[in-house]
Structures are given as C-alpha cells and as structure tokens.
C-alpha positions in Angstrom: 94.8 140.9 138.2 97.5 143.0 136.5 96.5 146.0 138.6 96.8 144.0 141.9 100.2 142.7 140.9 101.3 146.2 140.0 100.1 147.5 143.4 101.9 144.7 145.2 105.2 145.3 143.4 104.9 149.0 144.1 104.5 148.3 147.8 107.4 145.9 147.9 109.9 148.0 146.0 112.7 149.1 148.2 111.3 147.5 151.3 111.4 144.4 153.5 108.4 142.2 153.9 107.6 139.0 155.9 106.4 135.8 154.3 104.4 133.5 156.6 103.9 129.9 155.5 102.0 127.3 157.4 102.5 123.6 157.1 100.6 120.7 158.7 101.1 117.0 158.5 98.6 114.3 159.6 99.5 110.8 160.5 97.2 107.9 159.6 96.5 107.3 163.3 95.1 110.9 163.7 98.2 112.5 165.2 99.1 115.8 163.7 101.8 118.5 163.8 102.0 122.0 162.4 104.3 124.9 162.2 104.2 128.5 161.1 107.4 129.5 159.3 108.4 133.1 158.9 110.9 134.5 156.4 111.9 138.1 155.6 112.6 139.3 152.1 114.2 142.6 151.1 113.6 144.0 147.6 115.8 146.5 145.9 114.1 149.7 144.8 113.2 148.9 141.2 112.2 151.2 138.4 108.8 151.4 136.8 110.3 149.8 133.7 111.6 146.8 135.7 108.2 146.4 137.3 106.4 146.6 134.0 108.9 144.1 132.5 108.1 141.7 135.3 104.4 142.2 134.9 104.8 141.6 131.2 106.4 138.2 131.7 103.3 136.9 133.4 105.3 134.9 136.0 103.4 136.7 138.9 100.1 135.1 138.0 98.7 133.0 140.8 101.5 134.0 143.2 101.0 135.3 146.6 102.4 138.8 146.8 102.5 139.1 143.1 105.9 137.6 142.5 107.8 134.2 142.3 111.1 134.5 144.1 112.4 131.4 142.3 112.0 133.1 138.9 112.8 136.4 137.5 111.7 138.3 140.6 114.7 136.8 142.3 116.7 139.6 140.6 114.8 142.1 142.9 115.9 140.4 146.1 118.7 141.9 148.1 118.4 139.8 151.3 116.6 136.8 152.7 116.4 135.9 156.4 114.8 132.6 157.1 113.6 129.7 154.9 113.9 130.2 151.2 111.8 127.1 150.5 109.0 128.6 152.7 109.0 131.7 150.4 108.8 129.5 147.4 105.9 127.5 148.9 106.8 124.5 151.1 109.2 124.9 154.0 111.2 121.7 153.3 113.3 121.6 156.5 110.4 122.2 158.7 108.2 119.7 156.9 110.8 117.0 157.2 111.2 117.8 160.9 107.4 117.5 161.4 107.3 114.2 159.6 110.2 112.9 161.6 108.6 114.0 164.8 105.6 111.8 163.9 107.8 108.8 163.2 108.2 109.2 159.5 111.9 110.0 159.0 113.1 111.4 155.7 115.9 109.1 154.6 118.9 110.7 153.0 120.3 108.4 150.4 123.6 109.4 148.9 125.2 107.3 146.2 128.8 107.9 145.2 129.4 109.2 141.7 131.7 107.2 139.6 
C-alpha cells in the first residue's frame, strides 16, 4: 500500500540496509543447489518531497522494500556492496555458478562486430 511504501522509504532514508536473495536450481535428475546472496545498499537522506515524488511515480508497487533500484530509486543509492543483480531480483553470477556446478554451463558467445 502507499502507506507501507512511505514507511519503508522513511526507514531507508539516510541508512544502509541488507538485501537477501535466495536462488535454487533443480536438475532433472533430482540434484539441487541453492545459495543465499547478500548485498548492502546505502541510501542518501532524501527529502519528504523526493519520497513523495517517488511514491507518486508508482514504481514501488510490488517491490520488496518499497523501491526498484533499477529505476528512479537508483537516484537515492550512494553505495552498493555485493550483487547488484541480486538486489534487482535474480543474482545472475551466483545462478550461473549453481547451474555450472550441476553440469549446465552457461556458454558465453561473443561475436565480433563488423
């Protein structure tokens, strides 16, 4: 709700917080692997007007913590430690490593640009 998003942003303003993202992969033969990925995000202290502007854009809807780092809320971020993609939603490096560990390597295909 708008009130919950406002409360989340008020708690995050001027502070650091941890984002924990879990990923699990299951192979067809039943093997599985999982990982918990932690990242730390620091937000600047933002004004009431900035918070209300962000609330007004609606980007926060359906987002854990009341913000989407890959969007306008990225302007509040002063520092990130850890996996950016885990903050967005899917920790790509860690997911690729889990898949590779189960025998499903992620092939990197690079083609030269003419």
